[in-house]
C-alpha positions, 0 to 999 in steps of 0.5 A: 407223809403228814407230820404229827407234832410231838409238842403243842405250839406255845400259847400266845395272844399275838401272831408270830409276825407281830411277836417277832417285830415287837420283840426285835424292836424292844416293844412289849410281847405276849411271850418270846418268839419260839424257834430253833436253828436246826440240827446236824444231818446225823441227828435225823439218823441217830435220834430215836425222837426223829427216826422213829417219827419219820422226821428227816430234815430241819423243815420237818423238825420245825413242824414236829416241834410246833415252833413259831413260823419264820420264812426267808426268801431269796433270789439267784444272787450268786454263781449261775450256773454253778459248777457241776458236782462230780467225784474226781477220785476216791479211796476206801475212806474219802473221795475228791469231789468238785463242788458247786463253787468249783473247788476240789475238796476231800470229803469223808465217804461216809458223808458225816458232817465235817469241814472239807479239806479243800485242795484247789480253789476256783479262782487264783488269778485275775484271769481266772476271775475274768473267765468265771465272771463272764461265764457264771456271774452275768447280770442278764442271766434269765434265771435271775428274773424273779417271779414276783406274782408267785411270791406275792401269792405265796406270802400275802400281805395279811400273813401271820408270820415274819418274812425276810429277804435274803441279801446274800453274801459280800465276802463269805461266798467269795471266801468259798471260792478262793478258800480261807488261805486264798482269800488272805493272799488275794486281799494283798496280791490282787486287791482290785480283783477281790474288790471287783468280786465284792462289787459283783456280789453286791450288784447281783443282790441289788438287782434282786432287791430292786425286783421284790422290795416294791411289791412285798412287805418284808419284816427283816433282811438276812445275810450269810458271811462266815468270815470269822473263827475263834480268833476273829475275822479271816479278812483284814479289818481295813479291807473289810472297812474300805471294800465290804462296808460300802457295799453293805451300806448300799444294800442298807439304803434300799432296805430302809427305803422300804421300811426294813430296819432289822437285818441279821447276818449269819456269821460264826466265830468271834464277830466282835472286831467286825461288830462296829462296822456291821452296825455302821453298815445297817446290819444290827442283828447277829445270828446264830451267835456262837458263844464259845468262839465269841462271848455270852450274848449279855456281854454284847447286848449290854455293851451296844444297848438297843443298837444291837439284837441277837438271835441264838446264843444258847451254848450248844456245849451246855446242851450236852452237859445235862439238865442242871447245866441247861437250866443254869445257862437258860437262867442267865438269859432270862434278863435278855429275853425280858428286855427284848431284842433277843431270841434264844436258840442253840448257837448253831445246828444242834449236834448229835451228842446232845441227849434227845431227852435232855433236848426235850427238857431244854424245850420244855424249860424254854417254854416255862421260862420264856412262854406265857405265864 
């Protein structure tokens, strides 16, 4: 089905690629880069705005709202093959499933978005890891080979949109395998095992980067961690500094060899205790920057100056409070957009409790405040 946009693309005199690169490097732009992080799955079922227009996912929503185009490509840099998803047992309201990381998890039967209750981790002991590594983390797995020619054809050098290269996860996906509690215990009980897991994740990313960086002109790098919550990091700071940071630095060195100096990582929660180590490692942009778990984006942008960039930082809870609150909050972001290094959007997937009419007001207000005057 062809998607008919409900809004026109913001007026501009630059390409999306030029605009993104200038904005992230504190250089002049015609207007702010216009993007959003997306929506909960429920939004596509509950917002008339979406279901009446046949919009079923975030990719379609980006077209529907005529957002600026931004693309990230990645390779097979994790478990391969993944575990087979299967239902182990079920009740009237829940089911126990094995997910692709091999964890047993209790999830609601109606499929609504929630954090699963994990029952049993994939990896507990070094023997578990040894077996899993041999079976599912082989560097010579044929599926890890990248079709570079296809990527070059899909994303030519003269493209008009920013293109990112995905640099994986050095510790967040390991958390997924070990579980929250399991990672904490393992850092103390089996530190050598966890370090070998981090090293394995790093090498797989390096293998992917070695295949693509010489052939494709990327504008930025991305990553995913989710290792913080409202009370700070879930990993010991010393472990992060001594084990994770050196691997980030290896990746950063490869990125810089090919002129990539913008690297964001997707990490929720209060990232402030880790931020100095991110910056030391070459990760210089935060995404999607959850406000309530951390701080107003101005606090960190003022503290770290032009060493830091932020993408996100529009309080999702404010979006649910109505138009007056939305306008008041966006006004606090005007100085940040004007100085550069900041792209405002909802600080995670927009939840369904936001009134869709208020959401359209929010998009209109963003254009009024941050679009071309």
